[in-house]
C-alpha positions in Angstrom: 11.4 8.5 12.0 11.2 5.7 9.4 14.1 3.7 8.6 12.9 1.9 5.6 10.5 2.5 2.5 9.4 -0.7 0.9 7.7 -0.5 -2.6 4.9 -3.4 -3.4 3.6 -3.8 -6.7 -0.1 -5.6 -6.8 -1.4 -7.1 -9.7 -4.9 -7.1 -10.8 -5.4 -10.0 -8.5 -5.2 -8.2 -5.5 -3.9 -9.5 -2.3 -3.9 -12.9 -3.4 -1.1 -12.0 -6.0 1.3 -11.0 -3.2 3.8 -13.4 -1.4 3.4 -13.6 2.5 6.3 -11.4 3.1 4.8 -8.5 1.0 1.0 -9.0 2.4 2.7 -8.7 6.0 4.5 -5.4 5.0 1.5 -3.9 3.6 -0.7 -4.9 6.7 1.8 -3.6 9.2 3.0 -0.3 7.3 2.5 2.6 9.3 1.5 4.5 5.8 0.1 3.0 2.5 0.0 4.9 -0.9 -1.9 3.8 -3.6 -5.1 4.3 -5.7 -8.4 4.0 -4.0 -9.5 0.6 -5.4 -6.1 -0.7 -4.3 -6.3 0.5 -0.6 -9.7 -0.8 -0.3 -8.3 -4.5 -1.0 -6.2 -4.1 2.2 -9.0 -3.6 5.2 -6.4 -5.2 7.7 -3.9 -2.7 6.6 -3.0 -1.4 10.2 -1.5 2.3 8.9 -2.6 5.9 7.5 -3.8 4.9 3.9 -3.1 7.5 1.5 -5.1 7.7 -1.8 -3.2 8.8 -4.9 -5.1 10.4 -7.5 -4.3 12.2 -10.5 -1.3 14.7 -9.4 1.8 12.5 -8.1 3.6 15.7 -7.9 1.4 16.5 -4.7 3.1 13.4 -2.8 6.6 14.5 -3.3 
């Protein structure tokens, strides 16, 4: 069971635009949601990667 959800916005520069804590949260997350291009920017992410496509209501 999860006890926290973190929402991290990533700019067009990708991981280079993030502060160290935000980058660590993404790399250590159990699940990471994002667009396919965004998920590809984080190859060190240990968790499951869930690509978001056109219909966001499918995620909820």
